[in-house]
N, C-alpha and C positions, 0 to 999 in steps of 0.2 A: 504494500500500500504506500509506503514512504517513497519507493522508487517512482511510482506513478505520479505522486505529488511533485517530486523534484523534476520529473520529466516535463510536466505541465509548465512549471516555472521556467525551465530551460527553453522550451519552445516559445513561450511568450517573450522571453528576453531576446531570443534569436530573431523572432519576427520584428521586434522593435528595432534591433540593430540593422536588419535588412531595410526597414522603412527609412531609417536615418540615412543609410548609405545611398538609397535612391534619391532622397531629397538633397543630400550633399552633392551628388553628381549633377542633378538638375540645376542647382544654384550655380555650381562652377561652370557648367556649359553656358548658362545665360550670361555669366560674367565674361567668359571668353568672347561671346558675341558682342557684348557691349563695349569692352575695353580693347578688343583686337589684340590680345596677348598672343605672342608667337614664341620667341625663343628665350625670353628672360622674364623673371617675375618682377614684382613691384619693388623689390629691394636690389635688383640688378644681379640676381643669381641666375646662372645658366640652367636651362632646361636640358636634361640628358635622360638616357634610359634609366639611370640609377638615381636621378634627382627630379622626380615628377612633381606635378603641381598638387598643392593642398589648399584648403580653405582656411584662412585665418580669421577668427572672430575678433573684430576691433574691440567691441565690448564683449568680454569673455562670457562664454555660455554659463559658467558658474555664477556670474553676476546678472543673469537675466538676458544676456545677448542672444539674439535670434540668428538663425542661419538664413539670412536674406542678403540680397545684393548690397544694400546700403550699410550693412554691418560687416562686410567682408573685404578681405584683401587676397589677391592671388599670390601665393608664395610657393616656392619649391620646398621639398622636405628639408634641405640643409638651411635654407633661409629661415624656415619656421623654427628649426632647432636653434639657430643663432639668435633669432628674436626672443625665444624663450630664455636663452642665456642672458640676453640684455635685460629682460624683465627682472631677472634675479640679481644681476651684478652691475648693471649700468642703466639706471632708471631714466637718466637724461636722454641717452641714445634711444631707448625703447619709446619714450614719449615723443621724441622727434620723428621717429618712423610712424607712430600712430597718427600724428598730425598730418604727415604726407599722405597716408592712406585715406584719411577723411577728406583731404583736398582732392584726391583722385576721384573718390566717390561723388563728391559734390560736382565735379566736372562732368560726370555722367557719360563719358565717352572715352575714346583713346587717350592715353596719357599725353598731355601737351608738353612741348619742349621745356617750358619753365619748370615743370615738375620733374622731368627727366634730369634736368640740370641739378635740381635739389637732391635727387636720389644719388646721382654720381658725385655730387659735392660731399654728401654724407659718407660715401664710400671712400673718397680721398681722405676726408678728415679722420675716418676710422682706420683704414688699412695702411695708409702711408704716413700720415702725420700723427696718428694716434691721439687726437684731441680729446678722446673720451677715456683715456687711460685704461684701456682694455688689455688684458694679458697678451703678450706677444705670441705665446703658444696657441691661444685661442684664435687670434687673427691669422697666424700662419696656417692653421688647420682649415679655416673657412675661406681664405682668399682664393684657393684653387677652384672653388665653385662659383666664383663671381666673374662679372665683366668689369671689375674694378679698373677704372682708367688709370694708367700708369703715368705719373707726371714725368716730363722730360728731365727735370732736375729735382732730385730729392732734397727738400729743404728741411733743415732742422729749425725748430721753433724754440 
């Protein structure tokens, strides 16, 4: 009798997970259509076979954030991991990215040049000038997944 009871709970949980995955896929596809995302995500990370797209909740799900276009950002797996790292270890950088995501959503279409400049500017500040004081080992690990623009001359600040 207990096995049957656990089986029902498992099936209910499995169905809920499948429903969420369908909804997640639907929202991401609608975002791709709206924002014309191709080979890099909203943080400048490269799309590859091993670094696929994910949905980032700008307002976290645990805080009531819904899985909808206006509350999402298109990130790759490694960008999402890096953003989660920033959330724990560098709130200023995390909040700067969240601001950019909100501006992209407010634009409601392909990312305009001024926002791309802001994204690449943050990448320069982070990966080359380390204005955010992030561990070099963390930056070295994640840099390989980015389209971080390399400055012609590395400047020490």
